[in-house]
C-alpha positions in Angstrom: 0.0 0.0 0.0 1.5 3.4 -0.9 2.6 5.6 1.9 1.7 9.1 0.9 0.9 12.0 3.1 -2.6 12.9 3.9 -4.1 16.4 3.5 -7.1 17.8 5.3 -10.4 17.0 3.6 -12.6 20.2 3.3 -15.9 18.3 3.4 -15.7 18.0 7.1 -13.1 15.3 7.8 -10.3 17.2 9.6 -7.4 15.0 10.1 -3.9 16.1 11.1 -0.8 14.8 9.3 1.3 12.0 10.7 3.9 10.1 8.8 5.3 7.9 11.5 5.3 4.3 10.4 3.3 1.7 12.3 5.7 -0.8 13.9 4.3 -4.3 14.2 6.1 -7.0 16.0 6.4 -10.6 14.9 5.6 -12.5 18.1 2.6 -14.8 18.3 1.9 -15.1 21.9 -1.9 -15.1 22.3 -2.0 -14.7 26.0 0.4 -11.8 26.0 -1.7 -10.2 23.3 -4.9 -10.6 25.3 -3.3 -9.1 28.4 -2.0 -6.1 26.4 -5.4 -5.6 24.8 -7.0 -5.7 28.2 -4.6 -3.0 29.5 -5.4 -1.0 26.4 -9.1 -1.3 27.1 -8.5 0.1 30.6 -6.6 3.0 29.2 -9.4 3.7 26.7 -11.9 3.6 29.6 -9.8 6.3 31.3 -9.6 8.4 28.1 -5.9 7.8 27.7 -5.7 7.0 24.0 -2.0 7.5 23.7 -1.2 4.7 26.1 -4.0 2.6 24.7 -2.4 2.9 21.2 1.0 1.8 22.6 -0.6 -1.3 24.3 -2.5 -2.2 21.2 0.7 -1.9 19.2 2.2 -4.4 21.6 -0.9 -6.6 21.4 -0.8 -7.0 17.6 3.0 -7.5 17.9 2.3 -10.5 20.1 -0.5 -11.8 17.9 -1.3 -10.1 14.6 -3.9 -12.5 13.4 -6.9 -11.0 15.1 -8.8 -8.6 12.8 -10.8 -7.0 15.6 -7.7 -6.0 17.4 -6.3 -4.3 14.3 -9.6 -2.5 13.8 -9.5 -1.3 17.4 -6.0 0.0 16.9 -7.1 1.8 13.7 -9.9 3.4 15.6 -7.6 4.7 18.2 -5.0 6.0 15.7 -7.8 7.7 13.8 -9.0 9.4 17.0 -5.4 10.5 17.7 -5.4 12.2 14.3 -2.8 9.8 12.9 -4.4 8.9 9.6 -1.5 7.0 8.0 -1.1 4.8 11.0 -4.9 4.4 11.1 -4.9 3.3 7.5 -2.2 0.7 8.1 -4.2 -0.8 11.0 -7.5 -0.8 9.3 -6.0 -2.3 6.2 -4.5 -5.1 8.3 -7.9 -5.8 9.7 -9.6 -5.9 6.3 -6.9 -8.1 4.9 -7.7 -10.6 7.7 -11.5 -10.1 7.4 -12.4 -8.8 3.9 -16.1 -8.4 5.0 -15.3 -6.1 8.0 -17.6 -3.2 7.3 -16.1 -0.9 10.0 -12.6 -1.4 8.5 -13.8 -0.7 5.0 -15.8 2.4 6.1 -12.8 3.9 7.8 -10.5 3.2 4.9 -12.9 4.9 2.5 -13.1 8.0 4.7 -9.4 8.1 5.3 -8.5 7.7 1.7 -10.9 10.5 0.7 -9.4 12.6 3.5 -6.0 12.0 1.9 -7.3 12.6 -1.6 -6.2 9.2 -2.6 -9.2 8.7 -4.8 -7.9 5.6 -6.7 -7.4 3.8 -3.4 -10.8 5.0 -2.2 -12.5 3.6 -5.3 -11.0 0.2 -4.6 -12.7 0.3 -1.2 -16.1 1.8 -2.2 -17.2 -1.1 -4.5 -16.8 -3.9 -1.9 -18.2 -1.7 0.8 -21.4 -0.9 -1.1 -21.7 -4.5 -2.2 -21.9 -5.4 1.4 -24.3 -2.5 2.3 -25.7 -0.5 -0.7 -26.8 2.3 1.6 -23.6 2.5 3.6 -23.1 6.1 4.6 -19.3 6.0 4.5 -19.3 4.3 1.1 -21.8 6.8 -0.3 -19.9 9.7 1.2 -16.7 8.5 -0.4 -18.5 8.1 -3.8 -19.9 11.6 -3.5 -16.5 13.1 -2.5 -14.8 11.4 -5.5 -17.5 12.8 -7.8 -17.0 16.2 -6.2 -13.2 16.2 -6.7 -13.6 14.9 -10.2 -15.9 17.9 -10.8 -18.9 15.7 -11.6 -21.1 18.0 -9.5 -24.4 16.7 -10.8 -23.5 13.2 -9.5 -22.1 14.6 -6.3 -25.4 16.5 -5.8 -27.5 13.4 -6.2 -25.4 11.5 -3.8 -25.6 14.4 -1.3 -29.4 14.2 -1.5 -29.3 10.5 -1.0 -27.1 10.9 2.1 -29.5 13.5 3.5 -32.5 11.2 2.9 -30.7 8.2 4.5 -29.3 10.1 7.4 -31.3 13.3 8.0 -29.6 13.8 11.4 -26.1 13.4 10.0 -24.1 16.3 8.7 -22.2 14.6 5.9 -24.8 15.0 3.2 -25.4 18.6 4.1 -21.7 19.4 3.9 -21.3 17.7 0.6 -24.3 19.5 -0.9 -23.2 22.9 0.5 -19.8 22.5 -1.3 -21.5 21.4 -4.5 -23.7 24.5 -4.3 -20.6 26.7 -3.8 -18.8 25.1 -6.8 -21.8 25.6 -9.0 -22.2 29.3 -8.3 -24.8 29.0 -5.5 -22.6 29.6 -2.4 -25.4 31.6 -0.8 -27.7 28.7 -1.0 -25.0 26.5 0.5 -24.7 28.9 3.4 -28.4 28.9 4.0 -28.4 25.1 4.0 -25.7 24.9 6.7 -27.4 27.7 8.7 -30.4 25.5 9.0 -28.2 22.6 10.1 -26.5 24.7 12.7 -29.8 25.8 14.1 -30.4 22.1 15.0 -26.8 21.4 16.1 -25.4 24.8 17.2 -22.4 23.3 18.9 -20.9 21.4 15.9 -17.5 23.0 15.2 -17.1 21.4 11.8 -20.3 22.8 10.6 -19.3 26.2 11.9 -15.9 26.0 10.1 -17.5 25.2 6.8 -20.1 27.9 7.3 -17.4 30.4 8.0 -15.7 29.5 4.7 -19.0 30.0 2.8 -19.6 33.3 4.5 -16.2 34.5 3.3 -16.9 33.2 -0.2 -20.1 35.3 -0.5 -18.8 38.3 1.4 -21.2 38.0 4.3 -19.3 40.1 6.8 -22.0 39.8 9.5 -22.0 36.1 9.1 -18.2 35.9 9.3 -18.2 37.9 12.5 -21.0 35.9 14.3 -19.5 32.5 13.3 -16.0 33.6 14.3 -17.2 34.5 17.7 -19.0 31.1 18.0 -15.9 29.2 16.8 -13.8 30.9 19.5 -16.0 29.1 22.0 -16.4 25.8 20.1 -12.6 25.6 19.4 -11.2 27.2 22.5 -7.7 25.7 22.0 -7.4 27.0 18.4 -5.9 30.5 18.5 -7.0 31.2 15.0 -10.6 31.6 16.1 -9.7 33.8 19.1 -7.9 36.1 16.6 -10.9 36.0 14.3 -13.2 36.9 17.1 -10.9 39.9 17.9 -11.5 41.3 14.4 -15.3 40.6 14.8 -15.5 42.5 18.1 -13.5 45.3 16.7 -15.8 45.6 13.7 -18.8 45.5 15.9 -17.4 48.2 18.2 -17.5 45.9 21.2 -14.2 47.1 22.8 -14.8 45.4 26.1 -15.0 41.9 24.5 -12.1 42.8 22.2 -9.9 43.6 25.2 -11.1 40.5 27.1 -10.0 38.3 24.2 -6.8 40.2 23.9 -6.0 39.6 27.6 -6.8 35.9 27.1 -4.4 35.6 24.2 -1.7 37.4 26.0 -2.0 35.1 29.0 -2.4 31.9 27.1 0.2 32.4 24.3 2.8 34.6 26.0 5.8 33.3 24.1 4.2 32.0 20.9 5.7 34.1 18.1 3.1 33.1 15.5 0.1 34.0 17.7 1.6 37.1 19.1 2.7 38.2 15.7 -0.9 37.8 14.5 -2.1 39.8 17.4 0.4 42.5 16.5 -0.9 42.4 12.9 -4.4 43.0 14.3 -3.3 46.0 16.3 -1.6 47.4 13.2 -4.8 47.0 11.2 -7.2 48.1 13.9 -5.5 50.8 16.0 -4.0 54.2 15.3 -0.3 53.8 14.4 1.0 55.3 17.6 -1.2 53.0 19.8 -0.2 50.0 17.8 3.4 50.9 18.0 3.2 51.3 21.8 1.4 48.0 22.4 3.8 46.0 20.2 6.9 47.6 21.7 5.6 46.9 25.3 4.8 43.3 24.3 8.2 42.8 22.7 10.1 44.2 25.7 9.0 41.2 27.8 9.2 38.5 25.2 11.7 35.8 24.5 14.2 36.0 21.7 12.2 34.4 18.8 9.0 36.3 19.8 10.8 39.6 20.4 12.4 39.2 16.9 9.0 38.6 15.3 7.4 41.6 17.0 10.4 43.9 16.3 10.0 42.9 12.6 6.5 44.3 12.7 7.8 47.6 14.1 10.4 47.8 11.3 7.7 47.2 8.7 5.6 50.0 10.3 8.6 52.4 10.1 8.9 52.5 13.9 12.7 52.3 13.6 13.5 54.0 16.9 11.4 51.7 18.9 12.8 48.7 17.1 16.3 50.0 17.6 15.8 50.3 21.4 14.6 46.7 21.5 17.6 45.4 19.5 20.3 47.6 21.0 21.3 45.1 23.7 22.1 42.3 21.2 24.5 44.4 19.1 27.5 43.6 21.3 26.6 40.0 22.1 28.1 37.0 20.3 25.6 35.0 18.2 24.1 32.1 20.0 21.1 29.8 19.5 19.1 32.0 21.8 19.7 35.3 20.1 20.4 34.5 16.4 16.9 35.6 15.4 17.5 39.0 17.1 20.9 39.3 15.3 19.1 38.6 12.0 16.4 41.2 12.8 19.2 43.7 13.7 20.5 43.2 10.2 17.0 44.0 8.9 16.9 47.1 10.9 20.3 48.4 9.7 19.3 47.9 6.1 16.0 49.7 6.7 18.0 52.6 8.3 20.0 52.8 5.1 23.1 51.4 6.8 23.5 48.9 3.9 27.1 47.6 4.4 26.6 47.4 8.2 23.4 45.5 7.6 25.0 43.1 5.2 27.9 42.4 7.6 25.4 41.9 10.5 23.4 39.4 8.3 26.6 37.5 7.5 27.5 37.3 11.1 24.1 35.7 11.8 24.4 33.4 8.8 27.8 32.2 10.0 26.0 30.7 12.9 22.8 29.7 11.1 23.3 29.5 7.4 19.6 28.9 6.7 18.2 31.8 8.7 15.5 33.3 6.4 15.4 36.7 8.1 19.2 37.1 7.7 19.1 35.8 4.1 16.4 38.3 3.3 18.2 41.2 5.0 21.4 40.3 3.1 19.4 40.0 -0.2 18.0 43.5 0.4 21.5 44.8 1.1 22.7 43.3 -2.2 19.9 45.0 -4.1 20.8 48.3 -2.6 24.4 47.7 -3.7 23.1 46.6 -7.1 24.6 43.1 -6.6 21.5 41.6 -8.2 22.9 38.0 -8.8 23.8 37.7 -5.2 20.5 39.1 -4.1 18.6 36.6 -6.3 20.6 33.7 -4.8 19.6 34.7 -1.2 16.0 35.5 -2.0 15.5 32.3 -4.0 16.9 30.4 -1.0 14.3 31.9 1.3 11.5 31.1 -1.1 12.7 27.6 -1.5 12.6 27.2 2.3 9.0 28.5 3.0 7.5 30.4 0.0 8.2 33.7 1.9 6.0 36.5 0.6 8.6 39.2 1.0 11.3 37.2 -0.7 9.0 36.3 -3.6 8.2 40.0 -4.1 11.9 40.9 -3.8 12.7 38.4 -6.6 10.1 40.2 -8.8 11.5 43.6 -7.9 15.1 42.5 -8.8 14.0 41.4 -12.2 12.1 44.7 -12.6 15.2 46.7 -11.6 17.2 44.7 -14.2 14.6 45.7 -16.8 13.5 42.1 -17.5 9.8 42.5 -17.8 9.2 38.8 -18.8 10.9 37.4 -15.7 9.4 40.2 -13.5 5.9 39.3 -14.7 6.5 35.6 -14.1 7.9 36.3 -10.6 4.9 38.5 -9.6 2.6 35.7 -10.8 4.5 33.1 -8.8 4.4 35.4 -5.7 0.6 35.6 -6.0 0.4 31.8 -6.5 2.4 31.3 -3.3 0.2 33.8 -1.4 -3.1 33.8 -3.2 -5.1 35.7 -0.5 -2.5 38.4 0.1 -3.6 41.9 -0.9 0.0 43.1 -0.4 1.2 40.9 -3.2 -1.6 42.0 -5.5 -0.9 45.7 -4.7 2.8 45.2 -5.6 1.9 43.3 -8.8 -0.7 45.8 -10.0 1.5 48.8 -9.1 4.3 47.3 -11.3 1.8 46.7 -14.1 0.5 50.2 -14.0 4.1 51.5 -14.0 4.7 49.5 -17.1 1.7 51.0 -18.9 -0.4 47.9 -18.5 -3.3 49.3 -16.5 -5.8 47.1 -18.3 -4.0 44.0 -17.2 -3.7 45.4 -13.6 -7.4 45.9 -13.5 -7.9 42.3 -14.6 -5.6 41.0 -11.9 -7.3 43.1 -9.2 -10.7 42.1 -10.4 -10.0 38.4 -10.2 -8.5 38.8 -6.8 -11.5 40.9 -5.5 -13.9 38.1 -6.7 -11.8 35.5 -5.0 -11.4 37.1 -1.5 -14.5 39.2 -1.7 -13.7 41.9 0.9 -13.8 45.6 0.9 -10.1 46.3 0.6 -9.9 44.1 -2.5 -12.8 45.8 -4.2 -11.3 49.2 -3.4 -8.0 48.1 -5.0 -10.0 46.9 -8.0 -11.7 50.3 -8.3 -8.4 52.0 -8.2 -7.1 49.9 -11.0 -10.2 50.5 -13.0 -9.6 54.3 -12.7 -6.0 53.8 -13.7 -7.3 51.9 -16.8 -9.9 54.6 -17.4 -12.5 51.8 -17.7 -16.0 53.0 -16.6 -17.6 49.5 -17.0 -14.9 48.0 -14.8 -15.4 50.7 -12.2 -19.2 50.0 -12.2 -18.4 46.3 -11.5 -16.0 47.2 -8.7 -18.6 49.5 -7.1 -21.3 46.7 -7.4 -18.9 44.4 -5.6 -18.5 46.8 -2.7 -16.0 49.5 -3.6 -16.7 53.0 -2.5 
């Protein structure tokens, strides 16, 4: 059986990735297997699935000829969000008992979750031959039709699922996505709204409804469901941050500040979460207030988090505040604890126009950590300022290869533009947008370059496609600006109809 990674399945099957192989022993001691399984059962009763999985691993190692034991192991691995290991276990169970419906059902769902449609097709036929109305088999068949863009077939299967299981959510989720793909996203949202009225605490329904609200530009819906998801998914900081934006838009400052305090207490040294919080402050607050909050937060943060927050200050142009935060590191040797701060100091020096000092500082950080993206990007910018374009391209391309960095992607495009190579610049801007398809910053840079090259009509097309994709006010405003640049009145009417002022 192929061992390929699994990706999340957007029709409601949210499984995390796990590529650890399932290790199965060769012993055949039935009594030891039974004892290990009994211990696993006791762990399951106590809710300890991690230890239960370990004991079931031991049990199948002692005796791997019991299909039910493999199915139980698959069930536990599935619940632990370890889909590849779950597939291995369920497949072992089905190999021993080809008529095991539970094993076939789980394999069908897991293969669909991993978008391994050919493997799923091999499971669906025997599953439906055993039970023609099997929900998992029908769901797999519908999902295959959906991903093969046979939307009429997927729609019929969704209706069948709803009829067979009116209290289940699978058919409704499938139908909602079919409606979205066939230009009826608003109908899909209404469908899921009716389901959520019946099961208001279902986080998966809420997540899918949020995606549909965004698709149709229903800002009120986005705000209400974001607030609900913050409660339904309390350990997922994304929804806490979404609720911040919702409360800000609603003018509910007390709730905004309550959520802010929660994030600061819960994620004190998480650079990703606190960086996102800083981005919220930048977008929502006056620049002086945002600068003050970010600087205060950075002053008490650890090295990685302080570097991330200081980077926001530099991008805001708050160079004095950033300099005060980074001053202590200037005289320190580079270590694993402060390398990110040294890299950010290089970024600051380049932003201050101290190009050679910034390049030297970046090289000092890179001598310790040759793959540090921040230092590579700082050195690339220094090379650009010194018109050392080949060196700059090498550094920027290294960053993009590491993590599809948006700033590095745009720098590559800018380098080609500075060299006067319109063909490569256009290609690089397009690649930057492919890497960051929802980033308005990338689209602004791309359209500005197009307008500067006398290609305003093309800029309007790019902005229009983006506005229809993300469907928010800033995108429609940008589209309107490009329409004006192109002197296209029909285009401008479309932008205003979409929501531009």
